matplotlib code that plots the C-alpha trace (Angstrom):
import matplotlib.pyplot as plt

x = [-0.1, 2.7, 4.3, 1.3, 0.9, 4.4, 4.0, 0.2, 2.4, 5.2, 2.4, 0.7, 3.6, 5.0, 1.4, 1.1, 4.5, 4.2, 0.6, 2.4, 5.1, 2.3, 0.1, 3.0, 4.1, 1.2, -0.2, 2.5, 2.6, -1.2, -0.6, 2.0, -0.8, -3.1, 0.0, 0.3, -3.6, -3.9, -0.5, -0.6, 3.1, 3.8, 5.0, 7.0, 9.2, 12.5, 14.7, 18.7, 20.1, 17.7, 16.0, 12.7, 11.2, 8.9, 5.2, 4.8, 3.8, -0.1, -1.6, -0.6, 3.1, 2.4, 4.6, 2.3, 3.8, 4.4, 6.3, 5.4, 3.3, 3.2, 0.6, -0.7, -0.4, 2.7, 4.4, 7.5, 8.7, 12.2, 10.2, 8.0, 10.6, 12.5, 9.5, 9.4, 12.5, 12.3, 15.0, 14.3, 16.3, 17.8, 19.9, 17.0, 15.7, 12.1, 10.4, 11.6, 10.8, 13.6, 13.7, 16.1, 17.2, 20.4, 19.5, 21.6, 18.9, 15.7, 13.3, 12.5, 9.5, 8.7, 9.2, 12.7, 11.4, 13.3, 10.6, 11.7, 12.8, 10.6, 11.1, 9.8, 8.3, 10.9, 8.6, 10.9, 10.3, 7.0, 5.9, 5.5, 2.1, 1.6, 2.3, -0.4, 0.8, 1.0, 4.1, 4.3, 5.9, 3.6, 3.8, 4.6, 3.7, 6.6, 7.6, 10.8, 12.4, 12.8, 16.4, 14.8, 16.2, 17.0, 15.0, 16.2, 12.8, 11.7, 9.6, 7.7, 4.8, 2.8, 3.1, 0.8, 3.2, 2.9, 3.7, 2.9, 3.5, 4.3, 5.3, 3.9, 3.0, 3.6, 0.6, 0.6, 0.3, -3.1, -3.1, -0.8, -2.0, -0.1, 0.2, 1.6, 4.6, 6.6, 9.1, 11.0, 14.2, 15.3, 14.9, 16.4, 14.7, 16.5, 14.0, 14.8, 12.0, 9.0, 7.0, 9.4, 11.8, 14.1, 13.6, 16.1, 15.7, 16.9, 14.8, 14.6, 11.9, 10.1, 8.3, 5.0, 3.9, 1.7, 1.3, -0.9, -0.1, -2.7, 0.0, -1.0, 1.7, 1.5, 1.4, 4.7, 4.8, 9.4, 10.0, 7.5, 7.7, 5.4, 5.5, 4.7, 1.3, 0.9, 0.6, 2.5, 4.5, 6.5, 9.0, 7.9, 10.6, 9.7, 11.3, 8.7, 8.6, 7.5, 7.6, 10.7, 12.2, 12.3, 11.6, 12.6, 10.2, 10.0, 6.7, 6.2, 2.7, 0.9, -1.0, -3.5, -2.5, -5.9, -6.2, -5.5, -3.7, -2.7, 0.5, 0.9, -2.8, -2.6, -2.7, -5.0, -2.8, -3.5, -0.3, 0.4, 3.8, 4.5, 7.4, 9.7, 12.3, 13.9, 15.7, 17.4, 15.6, 16.8, 13.9, 14.9, 11.4, 10.8, 7.6, 5.2, 3.9, -0.1, -0.8, -3.8, -4.5, -3.5, -0.6, 1.3, 1.1, -0.3, 0.6, -0.6, 2.2, 2.3, 5.2, 6.7, 9.9, 11.9, 13.0, 16.3, 15.7, 18.6, 17.1, 19.7, 17.4, 15.0, 13.1, 10.3, 7.3, 4.6, 1.4, -0.8, -1.3, -4.3, -4.7, -7.9, -7.3, -9.3, -6.1, -3.7, -2.8, 0.0, 2.7, 4.7, 5.6, 9.4, 10.3, 13.3, 14.5, 15.1, 18.8, 19.1, 21.7, 18.6, 17.3, 18.1, 20.8, 19.4, 16.0, 14.0, 10.5, 8.5, 6.8, 3.7, 2.0, 0.8, 1.8, -0.2, 2.7, 1.6, 4.4, 3.4, 7.0, 9.7, 11.9, 9.4, 6.3, 4.8, 3.5, 1.1, 2.3, 0.6, 2.4, 2.1, 4.9, 5.5, 8.6, 10.2, 12.5, 11.6, 13.0, 13.2, 13.7, 13.8, 13.2, 9.4, 8.2, 8.9, 7.9, 7.7, 7.1, 4.2, 3.5, 0.8, 2.3, 1.2, 3.0, 4.0, 7.1, 9.0, 11.3, 13.7, 14.2, 16.9]
y = [0.2, 2.1, 1.5, 1.9, 5.2, 6.3, 5.4, 7.6, 11.1, 10.7, 10.1, 13.2, 15.2, 14.5, 15.6, 18.4, 19.5, 19.0, 20.8, 24.0, 24.0, 23.6, 26.7, 29.1, 28.3, 28.7, 31.8, 33.9, 32.7, 34.4, 36.6, 38.0, 37.4, 40.0, 42.9, 42.6, 42.6, 45.4, 47.9, 50.3, 48.8, 45.5, 42.9, 39.9, 37.3, 36.7, 34.2, 34.5, 34.5, 37.2, 35.2, 34.2, 34.1, 31.1, 31.2, 31.2, 27.8, 27.1, 26.1, 23.3, 23.4, 22.9, 24.8, 26.1, 25.5, 27.6, 31.1, 32.9, 36.1, 39.6, 39.6, 43.2, 42.6, 44.9, 44.4, 44.7, 42.1, 43.9, 47.2, 44.6, 42.7, 46.4, 46.4, 43.3, 40.8, 37.4, 34.4, 31.2, 28.9, 26.1, 25.1, 24.0, 21.8, 23.1, 26.6, 28.9, 32.5, 35.1, 39.1, 40.7, 43.1, 44.4, 43.0, 40.1, 38.4, 36.8, 36.5, 32.6, 30.9, 28.0, 25.5, 26.8, 28.4, 31.8, 34.9, 37.4, 40.7, 43.6, 46.3, 50.0, 49.1, 51.4, 52.8, 52.7, 54.1, 55.8, 57.4, 61.3, 63.3, 64.8, 68.4, 70.2, 73.8, 75.6, 76.7, 79.7, 79.6, 79.7, 83.1, 82.8, 85.3, 86.9, 84.4, 84.8, 82.4, 84.6, 86.0, 89.2, 92.0, 95.3, 96.1, 99.3, 101.5, 103.6, 106.8, 109.0, 111.3, 114.6, 116.8, 120.0, 122.4, 126.1, 127.8, 128.5, 132.0, 132.6, 136.1, 139.2, 138.8, 141.7, 143.7, 143.8, 139.6, 139.4, 135.2, 132.6, 129.6, 125.9, 124.5, 121.1, 119.8, 116.6, 114.5, 111.4, 109.5, 106.5, 104.6, 101.7, 99.6, 97.7, 95.2, 95.3, 93.0, 90.9, 93.7, 96.8, 98.7, 101.5, 103.9, 106.0, 107.6, 110.7, 112.7, 115.3, 117.6, 121.6, 123.4, 125.7, 128.2, 131.1, 134.9, 137.5, 140.9, 144.0, 147.1, 150.6, 152.2, 156.3, 157.7, 160.0, 162.2, 161.6, 159.8, 159.9, 159.5, 158.9, 155.7, 155.5, 154.6, 158.0, 156.9, 157.6, 155.1, 155.2, 152.4, 151.6, 149.7, 148.0, 145.2, 142.9, 140.9, 136.9, 134.2, 133.5, 137.1, 139.8, 140.1, 143.1, 144.1, 146.5, 147.3, 149.6, 150.9, 153.2, 156.0, 157.0, 160.3, 161.7, 160.9, 163.6, 161.8, 163.6, 163.4, 161.2, 159.8, 155.8, 153.1, 149.8, 147.0, 143.2, 141.3, 137.4, 135.8, 131.8, 130.9, 127.5, 126.0, 123.3, 121.1, 117.9, 115.9, 113.5, 111.1, 108.8, 106.6, 103.7, 101.7, 99.5, 96.8, 94.9, 92.3, 92.6, 89.0, 85.7, 85.3, 88.6, 89.6, 92.8, 95.1, 98.5, 100.4, 102.7, 105.0, 108.0, 110.4, 113.2, 114.5, 116.9, 119.6, 121.6, 124.1, 124.8, 126.9, 129.4, 131.1, 132.9, 134.6, 136.6, 135.2, 138.2, 141.9, 143.8, 147.8, 149.1, 152.2, 153.5, 155.4, 153.1, 150.1, 147.4, 148.3, 145.5, 143.5, 141.6, 139.7, 139.2, 135.9, 136.1, 135.6, 132.3, 132.9, 134.0, 130.5, 128.6, 125.6, 122.6, 122.3, 119.7, 118.2, 115.7, 113.5, 111.1, 108.6, 105.5, 103.1, 99.6, 97.6, 94.3, 91.7, 89.9, 87.7, 87.4, 90.1, 92.6, 94.6, 97.9, 100.7, 103.4, 106.2, 109.0, 111.4, 114.8, 116.5, 119.7, 121.8, 122.0, 124.8, 127.8, 127.7, 131.3, 134.2, 137.5, 139.9, 139.9, 136.3, 132.8, 130.8, 126.9, 124.7, 121.6, 119.4, 116.2, 113.9, 110.5, 108.5, 105.2, 103.3, 99.9, 97.6, 95.3, 92.8, 91.0]
z = [-0.2, 0.7, -2.5, -4.5, -2.7, -3.7, -6.8, -7.3, -5.6, -8.0, -11.4, -9.7, -9.6, -12.6, -14.2, -12.1, -13.5, -17.2, -16.4, -15.1, -17.6, -20.5, -18.5, -18.1, -21.9, -23.1, -20.8, -21.9, -25.4, -25.0, -23.4, -26.2, -29.0, -27.1, -26.2, -29.8, -31.1, -28.4, -29.9, -32.9, -33.7, -35.0, -33.1, -34.6, -33.4, -35.1, -34.6, -33.5, -37.1, -37.7, -40.8, -41.2, -37.8, -36.8, -35.7, -32.0, -30.5, -29.5, -26.4, -27.2, -27.5, -31.3, -33.7, -36.7, -39.9, -42.9, -43.2, -40.4, -40.3, -38.5, -35.4, -36.8, -39.9, -40.2, -43.9, -43.2, -40.5, -39.0, -38.4, -36.3, -35.2, -34.2, -31.3, -29.4, -31.0, -29.6, -30.4, -30.5, -27.4, -29.5, -26.2, -24.0, -26.8, -27.1, -27.9, -25.3, -25.9, -25.0, -25.6, -26.2, -23.7, -22.3, -18.8, -18.0, -15.8, -15.5, -13.1, -12.1, -12.5, -10.4, -13.0, -13.8, -17.4, -17.9, -18.1, -19.9, -18.1, -18.5, -20.7, -22.2, -26.0, -28.2, -30.3, -33.6, -37.1, -36.7, -39.3, -39.1, -39.5, -42.7, -42.5, -43.0, -43.8, -47.5, -49.1, -47.7, -44.3, -41.4, -39.4, -35.9, -32.6, -31.0, -27.7, -25.4, -27.1, -30.5, -31.3, -31.6, -30.1, -32.6, -35.3, -37.4, -39.4, -41.9, -41.1, -43.1, -41.9, -41.6, -38.6, -37.8, -36.4, -34.6, -31.6, -28.0, -26.8, -23.2, -21.8, -23.2, -26.7, -28.9, -29.8, -33.4, -33.6, -34.1, -34.3, -35.5, -37.2, -37.4, -40.5, -41.8, -42.3, -42.8, -40.8, -42.3, -40.5, -39.3, -36.5, -33.8, -31.2, -28.4, -27.0, -22.9, -22.3, -24.0, -23.9, -23.4, -25.5, -26.1, -29.4, -30.7, -34.1, -36.3, -38.0, -40.7, -40.2, -40.2, -38.0, -39.8, -39.4, -40.3, -38.5, -38.8, -38.1, -37.8, -38.6, -38.0, -40.6, -40.2, -44.0, -45.0, -48.1, -47.4, -50.3, -51.9, -56.3, -59.2, -60.9, -64.3, -64.0, -62.1, -59.0, -55.9, -54.4, -51.3, -49.2, -45.8, -43.6, -40.5, -37.9, -37.1, -33.9, -34.4, -32.1, -33.7, -33.8, -35.7, -39.4, -41.8, -43.8, -46.5, -47.6, -50.8, -51.0, -53.8, -53.1, -56.0, -57.8, -57.2, -53.4, -50.4, -47.5, -44.5, -43.0, -40.4, -40.6, -39.8, -42.2, -41.4, -42.7, -42.5, -42.7, -43.1, -43.0, -43.3, -41.4, -41.3, -39.6, -40.5, -37.6, -36.6, -33.8, -32.0, -30.3, -27.3, -25.8, -24.3, -25.4, -23.7, -26.1, -25.7, -27.9, -30.3, -31.2, -30.0, -32.7, -31.8, -35.1, -34.5, -31.2, -29.6, -28.8, -26.1, -25.7, -24.6, -23.9, -24.7, -28.3, -28.7, -31.8, -33.1, -36.0, -38.6, -41.1, -41.2, -43.8, -44.5, -47.1, -47.5, -47.4, -47.9, -47.6, -47.3, -46.6, -45.4, -46.7, -49.9, -51.3, -49.9, -51.8, -52.1, -54.2, -53.2, -50.0, -49.2, -45.6, -44.9, -42.5, -38.7, -37.8, -37.1, -34.5, -32.5, -32.0, -29.3, -30.4, -28.8, -27.4, -25.0, -26.1, -24.7, -27.3, -26.0, -28.5, -29.8, -32.8, -34.0, -36.0, -38.2, -38.3, -41.7, -41.3, -38.4, -39.9, -41.6, -39.4, -40.8, -38.5, -38.0, -35.6, -34.0, -31.1, -30.1, -29.0, -26.9, -25.9, -22.8, -23.6, -26.1, -29.1, -29.2, -26.2, -25.1, -23.1, -22.6, -24.3, -25.1, -27.9, -27.3, -30.5, -30.5, -33.1, -34.0, -36.2, -38.0, -40.2, -41.4, -40.7, -42.1, -40.0, -40.1, -37.3, -36.4]

ax = plt.figure().add_subplot(projection="3d")
ax.plot(x, y, z, "-o")
ax.set_aspect("equal")
plt.show()
């Protein structure tokens, strides 16, 4: 009885080992098959020589005949084999699948079969998604990673300019009118932060103003001479005060030959003079940018700073002369220019403004700018009056960044 019990135990132990052996191999191969079916990357076994891989054995341990096929239908076995390669262990005398891995140790199982070490599946040879871009390069938004730190630009625009008088203005000045002028030049921007930048420029511009005078000139017969038309002409020389200095003026007035005008009688005259200053300016300002679009291609800039001006030329011309005396008319009027030495060599203004910039590429942008500028120091002064320049200006700029 004891011998029979020992034989039965040996038989059960052998049966259990064979069953466990088949269960372990079949379960592992079944898990591998499920893994390959659920993975988006093809999986295929490969033999040690790298040639046509053998089929996996089924759950009963029987090898299927015929050439191996990738488990997920991948057309290239080499690609599939590169994802989860396996080799046949001929030394063991049976189909044992081991994973090629850098690890030297493998986890043992109870029945002695080597179990592959766990490792990440290398996702290689994955084709990139097709590009959705057109032939034109996309417009990329400005970001902190961009290497743009400087930009050089050209600027051109118009301005409405004029003078502001402080103190006791001359009584003969009835009015001053602002006139349009132009400005053009270059500028350089340096980015301090993502939104803050420093701007420095060099501009050439003009400041135009028209001054209206109401003159009361006493009539005199001294120096009269008869003109070819029979009327009598006379020259009147005056020094006209203005917001930019004194103008030497020469008036040639004619008296009708049939008219009698008393000596010293006042002649009421309206005179208009167009004055122009040419200057070089160096604006220095800080600009703060705000994105108007998520792409960053449209920006609103708020800026303010100082402008140094150097007047280097002044000119003037007579716009009109009207006599309110019935017997006195204009024959000719000429006016000289104030001395440039009477103007300040350097003036200082403050300027505040806005601009909108459109950036159509990484290098090029177009700007629309407007600003108000007013003098902090006068361009002309004497004992009783000071004259400050002011201007509203607007223009466009073209910038190249690098």
